[in-house]
C-alpha positions in Angstrom: 28.9 -17.3 -10.0 27.4 -19.4 -12.8 25.3 -17.7 -15.3 23.4 -20.4 -16.7 20.6 -19.0 -19.7 17.3 -20.6 -19.6 16.8 -21.5 -23.4 19.2 -23.1 -26.0 22.0 -19.9 -26.6 22.9 -16.5 -26.1 23.7 -15.0 -28.7 19.6 -14.2 -30.5 18.6 -12.3 -33.3 15.2 -11.4 -31.3 13.0 -12.3 -34.4 15.0 -14.8 -36.3 12.2 -18.1 -35.5 15.2 -20.8 -35.2 18.6 -21.8 -34.7 20.1 -23.1 -37.8 19.0 -18.8 -39.3 21.2 -17.7 -36.5 24.2 -19.6 -36.1 24.3 -18.5 -40.3 24.1 -15.0 -39.0 27.1 -15.7 -36.4 29.3 -16.3 -38.8 28.4 -14.1 -41.3 30.0 -11.0 -39.2 32.7 -10.4 -41.2 36.3 -9.8 -39.3 37.6 -11.3 -36.1 35.1 -11.0 -32.9 35.8 -7.8 -30.5 37.1 -8.4 -27.3 35.0 -7.0 -24.3 36.1 -4.8 -22.1 39.1 -6.0 -19.4 37.7 -7.8 -16.5 38.7 -9.4 -13.4 38.1 -12.7 -14.0 37.9 -13.2 -10.3 34.5 -11.6 -10.1 31.6 -13.1 -11.9 30.5 -10.4 -14.6 27.7 -9.9 -17.6 29.4 -8.4 -20.1 29.4 -8.9 -24.1 29.5 -7.1 -27.4 26.7 -5.5 -29.5 27.2 -6.0 -33.0 24.7 -4.9 -36.1 23.2 -7.3 -38.5 26.6 -7.0 -40.8 28.3 -8.1 -37.5 30.0 -3.9 -37.2 30.6 -3.5 -33.5 28.1 -0.6 -32.3 29.2 2.4 -29.6 26.8 4.2 -27.5 24.3 1.5 -27.8 22.6 1.0 -23.9 22.4 -1.8 -22.0 20.1 -2.7 -19.5 20.0 -5.5 -17.6 16.6 -5.7 -16.4 13.7 -8.3 -14.5 12.1 -11.4 -17.2 8.2 -10.5 -17.6 6.1 -8.2 -18.7 7.0 -5.4 -15.7 10.9 -5.0 -17.3 12.3 -4.1 -13.9 15.7 -1.6 -14.8 18.0 -3.4 -12.3 20.9 -2.1 -14.2 22.3 0.3 -17.3 25.3 1.1 -19.3 26.5 1.7 -22.7 29.3 0.4 -25.0 32.1 1.4 -25.6 34.4 2.0 -28.8 34.4 -1.9 -29.7 30.7 -2.2 -28.8 31.9 -4.1 -25.3 29.9 -3.8 -22.5 30.3 -4.8 -18.7 28.0 -5.5 -15.8 29.7 -6.1 -12.4 27.0 -8.6 -11.4 24.1 -9.8 -11.8 21.7 -8.3 -9.1 19.1 -10.6 -8.8 18.7 -14.1 -9.4 17.5 -14.1 -12.7 17.5 -11.2 -15.9 17.8 -10.5 -19.5 19.9 -8.5 -21.1 18.3 -6.1 -23.5 20.4 -3.2 -26.1 19.0 -1.4 -28.4 20.1 2.0 -30.5 18.9 3.7 -32.9 18.7 3.2 -36.3 20.2 -0.6 -35.7 17.3 -2.1 -33.8 17.1 -3.4 -30.3 17.8 -7.2 -29.1 17.2 -9.4 -25.7 19.5 -12.0 -24.5 17.3 -15.4 -23.2 17.0 -16.0 -19.4 20.0 -15.7 -17.4 20.6 -17.2 -14.1 22.9 -17.0 -11.4 23.8 -20.5 -9.6 28.0 -19.7 -8.8 30.9 -20.2 -11.4 32.7 -18.4 -14.2 31.3 -15.1 -15.9 28.2 -15.2 -19.1 30.1 -13.8 -22.3 27.0 -12.7 -24.8 27.5 -11.3 -28.7 23.8 -9.4 -29.1 22.9 -8.9 -32.4 21.0 -6.0 -32.7 17.3 -6.0 -35.1 15.3 -3.2 -36.8 12.2 -2.9 -34.6 9.9 -1.0 -36.7 6.9 0.8 -35.6 2.8 0.3 -35.6 0.1 2.2 -35.6 -3.7 1.6 -35.5 -7.1 2.3 -33.8 -9.0 0.9 -30.9 -12.7 1.1 -31.6 -15.9 -0.4 -30.1 -17.6 -3.1 -31.7 -20.0 -0.4 -33.4 -16.9 1.3 -34.4 -16.7 4.1 -33.0 -13.5 5.1 -31.2 -11.9 4.4 -27.8 -10.1 6.8 -25.8 -7.6 6.5 -23.4 -6.9 2.9 -24.2 -3.6 1.7 -22.9 -2.5 -0.4 -25.7 0.9 -2.9 -25.0 2.8 -5.2 -26.8 2.6 -9.0 -25.8 5.4 -11.8 -26.3 7.8 -9.7 -25.5 10.4 -11.1 -22.6 10.8 -6.8 -21.3 8.8 -4.3 -20.5 8.0 -2.4 -23.7 6.4 1.6 -23.7 3.1 1.7 -24.2 0.7 3.8 -26.0 -2.5 5.8 -25.3 -5.3 6.2 -27.7 -6.4 9.5 -28.8 -10.0 11.2 -28.7 -9.9 9.7 -32.4 -8.8 6.2 -30.9 -5.7 6.3 -32.9 -2.4 5.5 -31.8 0.8 4.7 -32.9 3.8 2.7 -31.0 7.2 4.1 -32.7 9.2 0.6 -31.5 7.9 -2.4 -31.6 10.6 -5.4 -31.4 9.7 -8.5 -33.6 9.6 -10.7 -31.1 6.0 -9.1 -30.3 3.3 -11.9 -31.0 0.1 -9.2 -30.5 -0.8 -6.0 -29.0 -3.4 -5.3 -26.2 -5.9 -3.1 -25.6 -7.2 -2.0 -21.8 -10.1 0.6 -21.6 -12.0 1.4 -18.4 -15.8 0.0 -19.4 -14.4 -2.5 -21.5 -13.1 -6.1 -21.4 -9.1 -6.9 -22.9 -8.8 -7.0 -26.7 -6.7 -8.3 -28.6 -4.5 -7.9 -32.0 -2.4 -10.3 -33.4 1.1 -9.4 -35.1 0.4 -12.9 -37.7 1.1 -10.7 -41.1 3.9 -8.4 -39.9 5.5 -11.7 -38.9 5.4 -13.0 -42.4 7.1 -9.7 -44.5 10.4 -9.2 -44.5 10.2 -5.3 -45.6 11.0 -3.5 -42.6 7.5 -1.3 -43.0 5.1 0.3 -40.5 2.0 -1.9 -39.5 -1.6 -0.9 -39.2 -3.9 -2.3 -37.1 -7.1 -2.5 -35.5 -8.1 -3.4 -31.8 -11.9 -4.0 -31.0 -13.1 -3.8 -27.3 -16.3 -5.3 -26.5 -18.8 -2.8 -23.6 -18.0 -4.8 -20.0 -20.9 -5.6 -18.6 -22.1 -3.7 -15.2 -20.4 -5.9 -12.3 -22.1 -7.2 -9.4 -20.2 -8.1 -6.3 -20.7 -8.8 -2.4 -18.8 -7.9 0.7 -18.3 -10.6 3.8 -16.8 -10.4 6.9 -14.2 -12.0 8.6 -16.4 -14.6 9.4 -17.8 -15.0 5.5 -21.2 -13.7 6.5 -23.0 -11.1 4.9 -22.5 -7.7 5.5 -23.2 -3.8 4.5 -19.5 -1.8 3.6 -18.0 0.7 2.1 -16.5 -0.5 -1.5 -14.1 1.7 -4.0 -13.5 0.5 -7.4 -10.4 2.9 -9.5 -9.7 5.1 -5.9 -7.7 8.4 -7.0 -9.0 7.5 -10.9 -11.3 9.5 -13.2 -13.4 6.7 -13.5 -13.4 6.1 -9.4 -16.8 4.5 -8.1 -17.8 4.7 -5.0 -20.8 2.3 -2.9 -22.7 0.1 -0.1 -23.4 -2.8 -0.3 -26.6 -4.1 1.0 -26.9 -5.4 4.4 -26.7 -8.9 3.0 -23.8 -8.1 1.5 -24.8 -7.7 -2.3 -23.1 -4.6 -4.5 -23.1 -3.3 -8.2 -20.2 -1.4 -9.6 -20.6 0.5 -13.4 -19.2 -1.0 -15.9 -16.5 1.8 -16.1 -14.9 0.2 -13.5 -13.5 -2.9 -15.6 -9.9 -3.2 -15.6 -9.2 -1.7 -12.1 -9.2 -2.3 -8.8 -11.8 -2.7 -5.6 -11.7 -2.7 -1.8 -14.0 -3.0 0.6 -13.8 -0.5 3.9 -16.3 -1.3 7.1 -15.4 0.5 10.3 -15.2 -3.0 13.0 -12.7 -4.7 10.8 -9.6 -4.1 8.4 -9.9 -3.7 4.7 -10.2 -6.2 2.5 -7.5 -7.1 -0.6 -7.7 -5.0 -3.7 -9.2 -7.3 -6.2 -9.4 -6.6 -9.9 -12.4 -5.9 -11.2 -13.2 -8.1 -13.9 -16.2 -9.5 -16.2 -17.1 -11.8 -12.9 -19.0 -11.9 -9.4 -16.5 -10.1 -7.3 -16.3 -11.2 -3.7 -14.2 -9.0 -1.2 -13.6 -10.4 2.6 -13.4 -7.9 4.9 -10.0 -9.0 7.4 -10.5 -9.2 11.1 -10.3 -5.3 12.3 -7.7 -4.8 16.1 -8.3 -3.9 19.5 -7.0 -2.2 22.1 -6.4 -3.0 26.0 -5.6 -0.5 28.9 -6.0 0.7 31.6 -7.6 4.3 33.1 -5.8 5.7 36.2 -5.9 8.8 38.1 -2.7 10.7 39.5 -1.7 8.3 42.1 -1.8 5.5 39.6 -4.7 3.6 40.8 -7.5 2.2 38.7 -10.9 4.6 38.2 -14.0 3.2 37.9 -16.3 3.8 36.4 -15.1 4.9 33.5 -15.7 5.7 30.0 -13.4 5.5 26.8 -13.8 6.4 23.5 -11.9 7.3 20.7 -11.0 11.2 19.9 -9.0 10.7 16.6 -8.8 8.5 14.2 -5.9 8.3 11.2 -6.5 5.4 9.0 -4.1 3.1 7.8 -5.2 3.2 3.9 -8.7 4.3 2.6 -10.8 6.6 4.1 -12.4 4.7 7.0 -13.6 6.3 10.1 -13.6 5.2 13.5 -16.1 3.9 15.5 -18.4 6.7 17.2 -19.8 6.8 21.1 -18.3 5.8 23.8 -18.1 2.5 26.0 -19.2 2.1 29.7 -16.2 0.0 32.2 -16.5 -0.8 35.9 -14.3 -2.8 36.9 -11.8 -2.2 40.0 -8.2 -1.5 38.5 -9.5 0.6 35.5 -9.1 -1.9 32.4 -10.6 -1.3 29.8 -10.6 -3.4 25.9 -11.8 -1.7 22.7 -12.1 -4.5 19.9 -13.3 -4.5 15.9 -10.8 -1.7 15.1 -10.1 -0.8 12.1 -6.1 -0.6 11.4 -4.9 2.9 11.8 -3.7 5.1 14.4 -5.9 6.3 17.7 -6.1 8.6 20.0 -8.5 7.4 22.6 -10.3 10.0 25.7 -11.1 8.6 29.3 -13.2 10.5 31.5 -14.7 9.6 35.2 -17.2 11.9 37.0 -15.6 14.9 39.0 -12.3 14.9 36.7 -11.7 16.4 32.8 -11.4 14.0 30.1 -8.1 13.1 29.2 -6.3 11.3 25.9 -3.5 8.6 25.5 -1.1 8.9 23.3 -1.1 7.9 19.9 -1.7 4.0 19.8 -0.7 1.8 16.8 -3.4 -1.3 15.4 -2.5 -3.6 13.5 -5.3 -5.8 12.0 -6.2 -9.2 13.6 -3.7 -8.1 16.9 -4.4 -6.7 19.8 -2.5 -3.2 21.1 -2.0 -3.8 24.9 -0.1 -1.6 27.8 -2.7 2.2 27.3 -2.1 4.6 29.7 -4.7 6.9 30.5 -4.5 9.5 33.4 -7.2 11.3 34.5 -5.6 14.5 36.5 -7.2 17.0 38.7 -7.8 19.5 36.4 -7.1 23.1 36.7 -9.4 26.0 38.2 -10.9 29.1 36.2 -12.2 31.3 38.8 -13.9 35.1 38.6 -17.2 37.4 38.1 -19.9 37.7 35.5 -21.3 40.6 34.6 -24.2 42.4 32.7 -23.4 44.9 30.4 -23.6 48.2 33.1 -20.7 45.7 35.6 -23.6 44.8 38.0 -22.8 41.2 39.1 -24.6 38.3 37.4 -26.1 36.0 40.0 -27.8 32.0 38.1 -25.3 31.7 35.4 -24.4 28.8 34.3 -20.2 28.5 33.7 -19.2 24.6 31.9 -16.6 24.1 29.4 -17.7 23.8 25.6 -16.6 21.0 23.7 -13.8 20.1 25.2 -12.9 16.5 23.6 -14.8 15.1 19.9 -15.5 11.9 22.5 -16.8 12.8 25.6 -18.2 16.2 26.4 -17.1 17.8 30.2 -19.5 17.7 32.9 -17.8 20.5 35.0 -20.7 22.9 35.6 -20.9 25.8 38.1 -23.4 29.0 39.4 -22.2 32.5 40.0 -23.1 33.7 43.7 -25.3 37.1 44.1 -21.9 38.8 43.4 -21.4 37.2 40.2 -18.5 35.1 41.5 -17.9 31.4 39.9 -15.6 29.0 40.4 -15.3 26.3 38.0 -13.3 23.1 39.1 -11.9 20.2 36.2 -10.5 22.2 33.2 -8.6 20.1 30.8 -5.3 20.0 29.6 -5.8 21.1 26.2 -7.0 24.4 24.8 -10.3 25.6 25.7 -13.6 27.4 26.2 -15.6 28.9 29.0 -18.5 29.4 28.5 -21.4 31.4 30.7 -25.1 31.1 29.4 -28.1 32.9 31.9 -31.7 33.4 30.4 -32.6 36.6 29.2 -28.7 37.4 27.9 -26.6 36.2 24.6 -24.1 33.1 26.2 -21.0 34.5 25.7 -18.4 31.6 25.0 -14.0 33.1 25.9 -12.4 31.0 23.4 -8.4 30.3 23.2 -7.9 29.9 27.1 -5.4 26.9 28.9 -5.0 26.5 32.4 -2.8 24.0 33.9 -3.3 20.9 36.4 -4.0 22.3 40.0 -3.5 26.0 38.7 -6.5 28.3 39.1 -7.2 31.1 35.9 -9.0 34.1 36.7 -11.8 35.1 33.4 -14.2 38.1 34.1 -16.9 37.1 31.6 -19.5 40.6 30.2 -22.9 39.3 28.8 -24.9 41.3 26.4 -28.9 41.4 27.1 -30.9 38.9 24.5 -32.2 42.2 22.3 -33.5 39.6 18.9 -30.1 40.2 17.7 -28.8 36.6 18.4 -28.6 34.7 20.7 -24.4 33.8 21.0 -21.7 35.7 20.9 -18.0 34.1 20.2 -14.6 35.0 19.2 -13.7 32.9 16.1 -14.1 33.1 11.9 -17.8 32.4 11.5 -17.9 28.8 9.8 -18.9 26.3 11.2 -17.2 22.6 10.8 -18.5 19.0 10.3 -16.0 15.3 10.4 -15.6 13.7 7.1 -14.2 10.8 5.9 -11.5 12.9 4.2 -10.7 14.9 7.7 -12.8 18.3 9.3 -14.2 19.9 6.3 -16.2 24.0 6.0 -19.8 23.3 6.8 -20.8 26.4 6.3 -19.3 30.4 6.4 -22.0 32.8 7.6 -23.0 36.4 5.3 -20.4 38.9 6.9 -17.9 37.2 9.3 -14.2 37.1 8.8 -14.0 33.4 7.0 -16.3 34.7 4.0 -14.4 37.9 3.9 -10.6 35.6 3.5 -12.6 33.5 0.8 -13.1 30.6 2.6 -16.1 28.2 1.4 -18.3 25.4 2.3 -17.0 22.3 1.5 -13.1 23.4 2.2 -11.3 20.7 3.7 -9.3 22.3 6.7 -5.2 20.6 6.5 -3.3 23.4 8.2 -3.9 25.5 11.4 -1.3 28.4 11.5 1.1 26.1 10.0 0.1 22.6 11.9 -1.4 19.6 10.1 -4.6 18.8 11.1 -4.0 15.1 10.6 -4.5 13.0 13.5 -6.6 16.2 14.6 -10.0 15.4 16.3 -12.8 17.8 15.3 -12.9 19.5 18.7 -9.0 20.3 18.2 -9.8 22.4 14.8 -12.6 24.0 15.9 -10.1 25.7 19.4 -7.9 26.3 17.3 -9.7 28.6 15.0 -11.8 30.4 17.5 -10.0 33.0 20.0 -10.0 36.3 21.1 -11.4 39.0 18.9 -8.5 40.8 16.8 -5.8 37.8 16.4 -5.4 36.4 13.4 -4.8 31.9 12.9 -3.7 31.0 9.1 -6.2 28.6 7.3 -4.9 26.0 4.8 -7.9 24.3 3.3 -7.9 21.7 0.4 -10.0 22.4 -2.5 -11.2 20.0 -5.4 -7.0 19.6 -6.5 -5.8 22.9 -5.1 -4.6 24.3 -1.7 -6.0 27.3 -1.0 -3.8 29.5 2.1 -5.3 32.4 4.3 -5.3 34.6 6.7 -8.2 35.0 9.2 -8.7 37.6 11.3 -11.0 36.3 14.2 -14.3 38.8 15.3 -16.6 38.7 17.7 -19.0 36.5 16.0 -23.2 37.0 17.0 -25.4 34.0 16.2 
């Protein structure tokens, strides 16, 4: 492996402007040059010696192999031995710089090294003093700008940046002489620069002061277009995850505006029927955010024997986006194919769970389906089972049988409602077929009585669950009885959120609040759960407990709620 320097020399004092000065400096080094650490000549290496400006070897200097450019990724790191020597067993990238530093002697960088097959590279690195720079960042009216990030330009490796404080002041403790200028970047302003000309002309070490002026950025205009280049209404998010985050929605003609505070960060467009656009830097120009083609799902809905079911309805039960907070498409689509085939198009990338249904059978779900941009996911299979049976009797408060009570399953799916119904006979007996394979709630309704919801039920496919129900007469004190926590839920782009907690009910007593986002129920993450899943887990028999974890602002709150009979 040949390590070829891209440049004139490998001996470099970073601030020296020409080769003759450098050569004079190296020849002035007194005494014999220290020998690098012994290494196997059959194994290509990068090594050398670090000395100060007087030619004395520097022990315990930090030596790094870094990638060229402003990112300055550290590829390998070591320290110099007693004779100032160092060695790297290999060059871990096609190009790299060797950067050495030690206080108070300073810092130095080699030219760029390139791996190209051949002998080893042997460097002499002479440290030069890196000086401190302080100053302030102001706007065009001289007002201080806080939070501006100040970085050094002209340096071939990453130098630690500084941030201006409330008074606009900053200080960089160690700026190499290679640096030609400083650049300040702040939200709401165009980037500003200050040349370091006077510092380069200085012959004595000193802490220099600079001022960087920033010009307020104008409001940002932009447009969102679909994969075919047509304008479209979409969500636009800029500076996501930062204090200056901004959200808006483009008009039907695709146009949108962002505040000046978003200048310098990234913006992205999201739309439920497409993949998100690539992030685009918010700069002083008109932004164009182009959505990418969405994906598709193809599959079949079959019965227990594997025969196609038709007609069917297919909807999206839950959706975990690949990025951002894009919501899945609402509603269901009907298909009438003898094979039970279906296809859903224009889907944002992410993980989907589908629900299928047909008359006489309970809704059933698919396994999680991964969708990628511009691709079709095939082979999805939804199996509709006959379901379980719930049977029993309905009584009034005096244990007299009640006839004409409507029995059904409540909210078994977020996508498709159950169509199963039964009516109690003169003896109060009922038989309700088509119970789903997931946890469900049985609902009993009759005029003149409170509706009763019995939650937390389960029954296997083909099995029968016996469940008697007692209804209470409606006396003006409420029209519904339910075992639960006393809170209503709503779906949001962030997940399932508590919309309201009711006075005096368990949720309020446990400290839950409207706006809390439910992130775990009994320790199980709600990621990928539908609202129906979360709701059924929170419901249950009065007197039982449920653990609920919510996200509130920037903190997580854990509570244990004792379910009660909630009357509404």
